N, CA, C and O of each residue as an XYZ file, in Angstrom:
540
protein
N     -18.054     -0.735     26.326
C     -17.844     -0.357     24.945
C     -16.966      0.893     24.913
O     -17.245      1.874     25.601
N     -15.927      0.849     24.127
C     -15.004      1.980     24.037
C     -15.469      2.939     22.951
O     -15.827      2.527     21.848
N     -15.458      4.223     23.283
C     -15.827      5.236     22.314
C     -14.565      5.920     21.810
O     -13.643      6.178     22.583
N     -14.524      6.210     20.528
C     -13.368      6.892     19.950
C     -12.149      5.990     19.842
O     -11.023      6.476     19.733
N     -12.365      4.682     19.871
C     -11.248      3.750     19.772
C     -10.656      3.810     18.375
O     -11.383      3.925     17.389
N      -9.363      3.734     18.296
C      -8.651      3.789     17.022
C      -8.559      2.396     16.424
O      -8.144      1.447     17.090
N      -8.946      2.285     15.182
C      -8.885      1.008     14.481
C      -7.474      0.809     13.950
O      -6.894      1.719     13.358
N      -6.930     -0.366     14.157
C      -5.607     -0.700     13.639
C      -5.775     -1.896     12.713
O      -6.378     -2.902     13.087
N      -5.243     -1.781     11.511
C      -5.294     -2.893     10.584
C      -4.258     -3.929     11.028
O      -3.084     -3.587     11.175
N      -4.660     -5.181     11.245
C      -3.741     -6.188     11.794
C      -2.492     -6.411     10.949
O      -1.418     -6.650     11.500
N      -2.607     -6.338      9.637
C      -1.435     -6.585      8.803
C      -0.391     -5.476      8.896
O       0.768     -5.691      8.542
N      -0.785     -4.290      9.369
C       0.200     -3.227      9.570
C       1.177     -3.585     10.686
O       2.274     -3.029     10.751
N       0.793     -4.497     11.552
C       1.641     -4.910     12.667
C       2.562     -6.067     12.297
O       3.412     -6.470     13.091
N       2.392     -6.596     11.100
C       3.222     -7.715     10.627
C       4.085     -7.217      9.471
O       3.620     -7.178      8.332
N       5.333     -6.835      9.743
C       6.159     -6.170      8.738
C       6.523     -7.012      7.517
O       6.945     -6.455      6.504
N       6.376     -8.313      7.578
C       6.767     -9.130      6.424
C       5.585     -9.540      5.552
O       5.756    -10.308      4.606
N       4.385     -9.037      5.857
C       3.192     -9.393      5.093
C       2.865     -8.274      4.114
O       2.565     -7.152      4.521
N       2.923     -8.582      2.833
C       2.583     -7.602      1.816
C       1.081     -7.405      1.746
O       0.317     -8.369      1.780
N       0.658     -6.147      1.646
C      -0.766     -5.827      1.613
C      -1.229     -5.531      0.198
O      -2.341     -5.896     -0.182
N      -0.391     -4.879     -0.577
C      -0.763     -4.504     -1.931
C       0.471     -4.425     -2.810
O       1.564     -4.832     -2.414
N       0.278     -3.901     -3.996
C       1.361     -3.763     -4.973
C       1.694     -2.297     -5.111
O       0.804     -1.461     -5.266
N       2.978     -1.982     -5.055
C       3.438     -0.607     -5.137
C       3.419     -0.122     -6.587
O       3.722     -0.873     -7.514
N       3.058      1.140     -6.758
C       3.069      1.777     -8.077
C       4.098      2.882     -8.088
O       4.274      3.534     -7.059
N       4.777      3.132     -9.163
C       4.798      2.393    -10.430
C       5.588      1.095    -10.279
O       6.323      0.904     -9.310
N       5.417      0.212    -11.259
C       6.125     -1.062    -11.244
C       7.582     -0.797    -11.563
O       7.940     -0.629    -12.729
N       8.430     -0.758    -10.543
C       9.826     -0.394    -10.792
C      10.801     -1.220     -9.968
O      11.971     -0.853     -9.860
N      10.362     -2.302     -9.398
C      11.236     -3.112     -8.562
C      12.096     -4.041     -9.383
O      11.998     -4.058    -10.610
N      12.953     -4.827     -8.713
C      13.792     -5.792     -9.424
C      12.947     -6.846    -10.131
O      13.339     -7.385    -11.166
N      11.786     -7.128     -9.558
C      10.786     -7.928    -10.269
C       9.696     -6.945    -10.670
O       9.774     -5.768    -10.315
N       8.723     -7.378    -11.370
C       7.689     -6.452    -11.839
C       6.892     -5.851    -10.689
O       6.487     -4.691    -10.758
N       6.664     -6.621     -9.641
C       5.791     -6.166     -8.568
C       6.561     -6.032     -7.262
O       7.181     -6.987     -6.795
N       6.515     -4.855     -6.685
C       7.096     -4.610     -5.374
C       5.946     -4.482     -4.384
O       5.086     -3.617     -4.554
N       5.911     -5.318     -3.362
C       4.795     -5.215     -2.415
C       4.938     -4.002     -1.510
O       6.046     -3.532     -1.252
N       3.809     -3.503     -1.033
C       3.862     -2.499      0.027
C       3.308     -3.155      1.283
O       2.509     -4.089      1.212
N       3.744     -2.653      2.429
C       3.487     -3.339      3.688
C       2.625     -2.547      4.658
O       2.408     -2.993      5.784
N       2.131     -1.392      4.253
C       1.299     -0.566      5.108
C      -0.040     -0.300      4.418
O      -0.094     -0.119      3.201
N      -1.101     -0.279      5.191
C      -2.435     -0.005      4.660
C      -2.486      1.368      4.009
O      -3.144      1.546      2.984
N      -1.795      2.340      4.598
C      -1.763      3.700      4.047
C      -1.248      3.689      2.613
O      -1.816      4.355      1.747
N      -0.178      2.938      2.350
C       0.386      2.851      1.000
C      -0.528      2.095      0.050
O      -0.647      2.456     -1.121
N      -1.174      1.046      0.551
C      -2.080      0.262     -0.291
C      -3.279      1.094     -0.730
O      -3.705      1.018     -1.882
N      -3.818      1.885      0.186
C      -4.966      2.733     -0.153
C      -4.569      3.781     -1.178
O      -5.320      4.044     -2.117
N      -3.398      4.381     -1.010
C      -2.926      5.389     -1.964
C      -2.744      4.779     -3.352
O      -3.136      5.384     -4.350
N      -2.156      3.590     -3.422
C      -1.969      2.931     -4.709
C      -3.293      2.510     -5.328
O      -3.432      2.532     -6.551
N      -4.269      2.128     -4.511
C      -5.598      1.806     -5.036
C      -6.254      3.048     -5.648
O      -6.898      2.959     -6.693
N      -6.089      4.199     -4.999
C      -6.632      5.450     -5.556
C      -5.955      5.810     -6.876
O      -6.623      6.198     -7.835
N      -4.633      5.681     -6.926
C      -3.903      5.981     -8.165
C      -4.395      5.063     -9.280
O      -4.658      5.519    -10.393
N      -4.519      3.780     -8.983
C      -4.994      2.817     -9.972
C      -6.384      3.194    -10.463
O      -6.657      3.129    -11.661
N      -7.258      3.585     -9.556
C      -8.618      3.973     -9.924
C      -8.624      5.228    -10.809
O      -9.348      5.291    -11.803
N      -7.818      6.214    -10.439
C      -7.799      7.471    -11.196
C      -7.202      7.308    -12.592
O      -7.587      8.026    -13.515
N      -6.272      6.378    -12.754
C      -5.621      6.195    -14.049
C      -6.321      5.175    -14.944
O      -5.881      4.933    -16.068
N      -7.402      4.578    -14.457
C      -8.131      3.578    -15.232
C      -9.386      4.197    -15.829
O     -10.083      4.969    -15.171
N      -9.665      3.854    -17.072
C     -10.898      4.277    -17.729
C     -11.967      3.211    -17.544
O     -11.648      2.022    -17.536
N     -13.233      3.607    -17.395
C     -14.292      2.603    -17.341
C     -14.246      1.718    -18.588
O     -14.087      2.206    -19.707
N     -14.387      0.415    -18.373
C     -14.327     -0.536    -19.474
C     -12.971     -1.196    -19.640
O     -12.864     -2.189    -20.359
N     -11.934     -0.678    -19.000
C     -10.605     -1.270    -19.120
C     -10.420     -2.508    -18.250
O      -9.665     -3.409    -18.614
N     -11.086     -2.563    -17.125
C     -10.907     -3.683    -16.209
C     -11.886     -4.794    -16.575
O     -13.099     -4.585    -16.622
N     -11.342     -5.963    -16.830
C     -12.157     -7.122    -17.186
C     -12.999     -7.525    -15.984
O     -12.519     -7.508    -14.851
N     -14.237     -7.883    -16.225
C     -15.196     -8.304    -15.215
C     -15.670     -7.173    -14.299
O     -16.495     -7.409    -13.417
N     -15.170     -5.959    -14.490
C     -15.636     -4.820    -13.694
C     -15.637     -3.583    -14.597
O     -14.795     -2.701    -14.429
N     -16.563     -3.509    -15.546
C     -16.528     -2.440    -16.543
C     -16.810     -1.045    -15.986
O     -16.524     -0.055    -16.659
N     -17.360     -0.939    -14.786
C     -17.648      0.373    -14.203
C     -16.464      0.946    -13.437
O     -16.501      2.108    -13.032
N     -15.406      0.151    -13.227
C     -14.262      0.595    -12.438
C     -13.455      1.626    -13.226
O     -13.181      1.430    -14.410
N     -13.081      2.704    -12.583
C     -12.215      3.709    -13.187
C     -12.834      5.086    -13.176
O     -14.047      5.242    -13.318
N     -11.983      6.085    -13.004
C     -12.444      7.474    -12.946
C     -12.623      8.071    -14.332
O     -13.402      9.010    -14.495
N     -11.927      7.556    -15.330
C     -12.089      8.053    -16.694
C     -11.530      9.443    -16.924
O     -12.104     10.218    -17.688
N     -10.423      9.774    -16.279
C      -9.861     11.117    -16.432
C      -9.214     11.351    -17.793
O      -9.076     12.494    -18.227
N      -8.818     10.278    -18.463
C      -8.136     10.461    -19.745
C      -9.045     10.993    -20.856
O      -8.549     11.443    -21.888
N     -10.355     10.951    -20.665
C     -11.237     11.491    -21.697
C     -11.134     13.010    -21.783
O     -11.570     13.611    -22.765
N     -10.559     13.626    -20.760
C     -10.419     15.084    -20.749
C      -9.087     15.553    -21.346
O      -8.846     16.757    -21.445
N      -8.235     14.627    -21.738
C      -6.900     15.005    -22.211
C      -6.969     15.947    -23.413
O      -6.251     16.945    -23.454
N      -7.817     15.644    -24.381
C      -7.849     16.445    -25.595
C      -8.974     17.471    -25.606
O      -9.246     18.081    -26.640
N      -9.630     17.665    -24.467
C     -10.669     18.686    -24.421
C     -10.062     20.021    -24.012
O      -9.002     20.076    -23.389
N     -10.739     21.065    -24.366
C     -10.281     22.418    -24.040
C     -10.321     22.617    -22.522
O     -11.334     22.331    -21.885
N      -9.227     23.103    -21.950
C      -9.169     23.334    -20.511
C      -9.837     24.668    -20.207
O      -9.450     25.709    -20.739
N     -10.851     24.619    -19.337
C     -11.522     25.833    -18.892
C     -11.896     25.656    -17.421
O     -11.849     24.547    -16.888
N     -12.265     26.752    -16.780
C     -12.624     26.654    -15.363
C     -13.862     25.782    -15.170
O     -13.977     25.088    -14.159
N     -14.783     25.811    -16.122
C     -15.973     24.965    -16.041
C     -15.622     23.489    -16.094
O     -16.184     22.682    -15.353
N     -14.681     23.133    -16.981
C     -14.230     21.740    -17.070
C     -13.553     21.300    -15.780
O     -13.773     20.186    -15.305
N     -12.724     22.181    -15.214
C     -12.001     21.841    -13.995
C     -12.962     21.635    -12.831
O     -12.778     20.725    -12.023
N     -13.981     22.477    -12.746
C     -14.982     22.313    -11.681
C     -15.760     21.010    -11.873
O     -16.049     20.309    -10.904
N     -16.100     20.687    -13.127
C     -16.811     19.444    -13.403
C     -15.958     18.233    -13.022
O     -16.461     17.291    -12.410
N     -14.670     18.251    -13.379
C     -13.771     17.148    -13.042
C     -13.683     16.998    -11.525
O     -13.719     15.882    -11.007
N     -13.570     18.101    -10.824
C     -13.469     18.074     -9.364
C     -14.720     17.451     -8.740
O     -14.617     16.574     -7.883
N     -15.895     17.901     -9.168
C     -17.143     17.354     -8.636
C     -17.317     15.881     -9.013
O     -17.784     15.078     -8.205
N     -16.937     15.537    -10.242
C     -17.040     14.158    -10.706
C     -16.139     13.244     -9.880
O     -16.549     12.149     -9.493
N     -14.915     13.691     -9.609
C     -13.993     12.895     -8.796
C     -14.517     12.704     -7.385
O     -14.445     11.602     -6.841
N     -15.040     13.762     -6.786
C     -15.576     13.651     -5.430
C     -16.700     12.623     -5.367
O     -16.745     11.807     -4.447
N     -17.599     12.660     -6.333
C     -18.705     11.703     -6.393
C     -18.214     10.273     -6.546
O     -18.658      9.370     -5.838
N     -17.288     10.080     -7.487
C     -16.798      8.734     -7.775
C     -16.002      8.156     -6.612
O     -16.138      6.972     -6.304
N     -15.181      8.965     -5.965
C     -14.398      8.478     -4.826
C     -15.330      8.109     -3.683
O     -15.143      7.071     -3.047
N     -16.332      8.940     -3.409
C     -17.269      8.646     -2.314
C     -18.056      7.374     -2.569
O     -18.319      6.618     -1.634
N     -18.437      7.122     -3.813
C     -19.237      5.930     -4.095
C     -18.392      4.664     -4.206
O     -18.872      3.582     -3.867
N     -17.144      4.770     -4.673
C     -16.307      3.580     -4.865
C     -15.364      3.293     -3.709
O     -14.881      2.169     -3.573
N     -15.097      4.280     -2.882
C     -14.212      4.122     -1.731
C     -14.907      4.682     -0.489
O     -14.505      5.729      0.019
N     -15.941      4.002      0.005
C     -16.699      4.566      1.134
C     -15.888      4.688      2.420
O     -16.259      5.455      3.308
N     -14.784      3.944      2.535
C     -13.965      4.032      3.739
C     -13.093      5.283      3.777
O     -12.508      5.606      4.811
N     -13.006      5.987      2.647
C     -12.165      7.181      2.551
C     -13.014      8.422      2.775
O     -14.093      8.569      2.201
N     -12.511      9.306      3.614
C     -13.155     10.597      3.838
C     -12.337     11.668      3.115
O     -11.222     11.992      3.525
N     -12.900     12.209      2.038
C     -12.204     13.245      1.280
C     -12.266     14.565      2.041
O     -13.342     15.025      2.423
N     -11.109     15.163      2.254
C     -11.074     16.455      2.923
C     -11.012     17.589      1.913
O     -11.606     18.646      2.121
N     -10.291     17.369      0.817
C     -10.270     18.366     -0.251
C      -9.843     17.707     -1.554
O      -9.051     16.764     -1.572
N     -10.393     18.231     -2.641
C     -10.011     17.823     -3.990
C      -9.810     19.106     -4.778
O     -10.708     19.945     -4.852
N      -8.637     19.256     -5.364
C      -8.339     20.419     -6.204
C      -7.921     19.926     -7.580
O      -7.143     18.980     -7.705
N      -8.439     20.566     -8.590
C      -8.018     20.297     -9.959
C      -7.477     21.613    -10.494
O      -8.216     22.581    -10.674
N      -6.174     21.627    -10.743
C      -5.487     22.847    -11.171
C      -4.983     22.685    -12.591
O      -4.688     21.576    -13.037
N      -4.888     23.796    -13.292
C      -4.373     23.753    -14.660
C      -3.077     24.537    -14.767
O      -2.854     25.507    -14.042
N      -2.240     24.101    -15.674
C      -1.036     24.839    -16.032
C      -1.117     25.082    -17.535
O      -0.871     24.183    -18.339
N      -1.463     26.297    -17.892
C      -1.675     26.628    -19.302
C      -0.383     26.497    -20.102
O      -0.401     26.025    -21.239
N       0.738     26.913    -19.515
C       2.014     26.875    -20.239
C       2.436     25.457    -20.609
O       2.953     25.231    -21.704
N       2.223     24.504    -19.712
C       2.631     23.133    -20.011
C       1.452     22.251    -20.422
O       1.626     21.057    -20.664
N       0.253     22.833    -20.501
C      -0.957     22.125    -20.905
C      -1.171     20.855    -20.073
O      -1.393     19.774    -20.618
N      -1.102     21.002    -18.762
C      -1.307     19.879    -17.864
C      -2.416     20.186    -16.865
O      -2.757     21.341    -16.611
N      -2.952     19.141    -16.323
C      -3.926     19.240    -15.240
C      -3.329     18.505    -14.050
O      -2.806     17.399    -14.191
N      -3.407     19.120    -12.888
C      -2.905     18.512    -11.666
C      -4.078     18.265    -10.721
O      -4.887     19.159    -10.475
N      -4.162     17.044    -10.196
C      -5.200     16.675     -9.246
C      -4.542     16.491     -7.884
O      -3.641     15.667     -7.728
N      -4.999     17.262     -6.900
C      -4.511     17.157     -5.528
C      -5.662     16.711     -4.652
O      -6.742     17.302     -4.689
N      -5.441     15.678     -3.870
C      -6.465     15.170     -2.970
C      -5.885     15.016     -1.569
O      -4.800     14.463     -1.393
N      -6.609     15.503     -0.590
C      -6.300     15.242      0.815
C      -7.412     14.356      1.334
O      -8.590     14.669      1.161
N      -7.049     13.250      1.971
C      -8.049     12.311      2.444
C      -7.598     11.688      3.759
O      -6.431     11.766      4.143
N      -8.549     11.074      4.429
C      -8.246     10.368      5.667
C      -9.129      9.130      5.746
O     -10.131      9.013      5.041
N      -8.737      8.218      6.614
C      -9.528      7.041      6.902
C      -9.987      7.206      8.347
O      -9.169      7.130      9.263
N     -11.290      7.432      8.567
C     -11.776      7.685      9.928
C     -11.395      6.572     10.907
O     -11.373      5.391     10.558
N     -11.100      6.978     12.118
C     -10.790      6.097     13.244
C      -9.498      5.307     13.091
O      -9.285      4.343     13.827
N      -8.633      5.683     12.159
C      -7.376      4.949     11.994
C      -6.152      5.830     12.191
O      -5.055      5.325     12.434
N      -6.328      7.122     12.090
C      -5.184      8.019     12.153
C      -4.452      8.141     10.820
O      -3.384      8.748     10.754
N      -5.017      7.571      9.760
C      -4.387      7.649      8.437
C      -4.859      8.916      7.745
O      -6.049      9.082      7.478
N      -3.926      9.802      7.459
C      -4.156     11.016      6.673
C      -3.094     11.043      5.592
O      -1.924     10.778      5.866
N      -3.483     11.356      4.380
C      -2.508     11.363      3.293
C      -2.921     12.345      2.206
O      -4.046     12.843      2.174
N      -1.975     12.601      1.324
C      -2.175     13.495      0.188
C      -1.774     12.751     -1.075
O      -0.796     12.003     -1.091
N      -2.543     12.967     -2.127
C      -2.238     12.369     -3.419
C      -2.149     13.493     -4.436
O      -3.013     14.368     -4.488
N      -1.096     13.461     -5.245
C      -0.890     14.459     -6.286
C      -0.582     13.750     -7.596
O       0.388     12.998     -7.691
N      -1.417     13.996     -8.612
C      -1.226     13.395     -9.924
C      -1.208     14.487    -10.991
O      -1.990     15.436    -10.939
N      -0.310     14.336    -11.953
C      -0.232     15.266    -13.083
C      -0.633     14.538    -14.347
O      -0.163     13.431    -14.611
N      -1.500     15.158    -15.128
C      -1.947     14.611    -16.402
C      -1.483     15.533    -17.515
O      -1.828     16.715    -17.545
N      -0.693     14.977    -18.432
C      -0.181     15.753    -19.567
C      -1.020     15.502    -20.787
O      -0.750     16.064    -21.848
C-alpha cells in the first residue's frame, strides 16, 4: 500500500475530453468546455457562490445566497458573518475541497464586497485562488 500517493483525475490525462463548462459563457457557442479538473472545480465554486437557494430546480438548497447582502449595510460584523457562513457552506457542500483561507473585504468608495478564497484538493496537488467582486 502506497502512502502519500498523489491522486490523478483520469480525464485530466485526456486533453480532448471536456470535464465541465467554462464561466462566463463567452465562447463562439454558448458553452465552452474546460478540460482540467482544477478549472471545473473553480467554475463549480463560482456557480455555487452566484446562486441563491431556491434558484436551482430540483435542488432548492443549492447556492450560497450572497446576493441577499447586496442591499444591506456593510459593516465588519456583516463581513465576518459572510465569511463564517461561506466557510460552513463550502465545507458542507464541497467536502473534497480544503479551504485554506476565506477573506471578505469591503470597498466603501465603490460599495463593493470582494470574496477571496484559497483552497486545495488534498492528495492531488491542486491549489487555486478564487476572487469574486459583488457590486
